[in-house]
GULUMTOR-908946 format. One line per 8 residues: their letters; for each residue x, y, z of C-alpha. Coordinates in pm, whole numbers, plus 50000, padded with zeros to 5 digits. Layout:
N
a	X Y Z  ...
! end
This chain:
113
mvmvvvkv	90892 37262 34008  91209 37124 33847  91050 37163 33502  90971 37527 33575  91331 37590 33682  91459 37418 33366  91221 37622 33150  91333 37944 33323
mevvevvm	91696 37844 33269  91626 37778 32898  91450 38115 32863  91739 38288 33039  91983 38107 32812  91793 38219 32498  91772 38575 32629  92145 38570 32705
mvlwemvv	92216 38437 32353  92006 38712 32196  92171 38975 32411  92516 38836 32325  92432 38841 31954  92305 39196 31988  92629 39293 32165  92838 39126 31892
vgmvvliv	92634 39292 31617  92662 39623 31800  93038 39581 31827  93063 39498 31454  92845 39797 31365  93054 40017 31593  93376 39893 31433  93234 39951 31083
vvmmmviv	93119 40301 31178  93459 40382 31329  93630 40251 31015  93401 40464 30798  93476 40770 31011  93851 40702 30988  93825 40659 30610  93625 40981 30578
vvvmvlem	93879 41168 30793  94169 41025 30594  94000 41118 30265  93935 41470 30394  94297 41504 30507  94416 41378 30169  94186 41623 29992  94325 41902 30209
mvvvmvvv	94677 41785 30123  94589 41787 29753  94444 42137 29783  94755 42254 29971  94979 42091 29709  94785 42262 29428  94807 42598 29605  95180 42550 29663
mvivvvlv	95229 42450 29298  95040 42758 29181  95242 42984 29412  95569 42826 29293  95467 42862 28928  95372 43227 28982  95701 43294 29161  95896 43123 28883
mlvmlfvv	95705 43323 28623  95781 43647 28811  96150 43555 28841  96161 43467 28471  95990 43796 28385  96236 43984 28605  96531 43805 28442  96392 43874 28094
lvvmglvm	96341 44241 28182  96695 44267 28322  96838 44094 28015  96633 44316 27784  96752 44620 27978  97113 44507 27946  97063 44440 27575  96906 44784 27535
vvvmmmmv	97200 44945 27718  97447 44752 27502  97257 44851 27187  97254 45215 27299  97628 45198 27364  97681 45040 27021  97468 45311 26862  97669 45579 27041
vvvmvvrm	97994 45413 26930  97865 45382 26572  97757 45747 26573  98099 45847 26709  98276 45638 26443  98053 45782 26169  98127 46132 26294  98498 46059 26301
vmmmmavm	98481 45921 25946  98278 46221 25829  98530 46456 25991  98816 46267 25827  98635 46281 25492  98573 46654 25535  98938 46710 25628  99047 46501 25328
vvvvvmev	98815 46697 25099  98944 47026 25239  99306 46908 25198  99237 46792 24842  99063 47119 24757  99349 47315 24911  99602 47112 24710  99402 47162 24394
v	99371 47532 24463
! end
């Protein structure tokens, strides 16, 4: 009878050991799986961040390009206006000179006559 009890105790002990090992292994597997999930989530978040950064960079570049284009157009417009003004001034000066020359010629001709 005592032997049977001892044998049962040994069997129970072995079963408990196996169960304990299974629990430990299960815990380790669970921890590993959780870690993997966390890593995957972190990687996904980082990828999203990278995508967002790229999109923001592209938007900023486009905005900068547009601003630069606008500035260039404004500058070109100002230059064009200045050039037009210069042309007008030059034309006015040329006209004045021509008029003066004509007056001079007329005066000279009158004197000669």
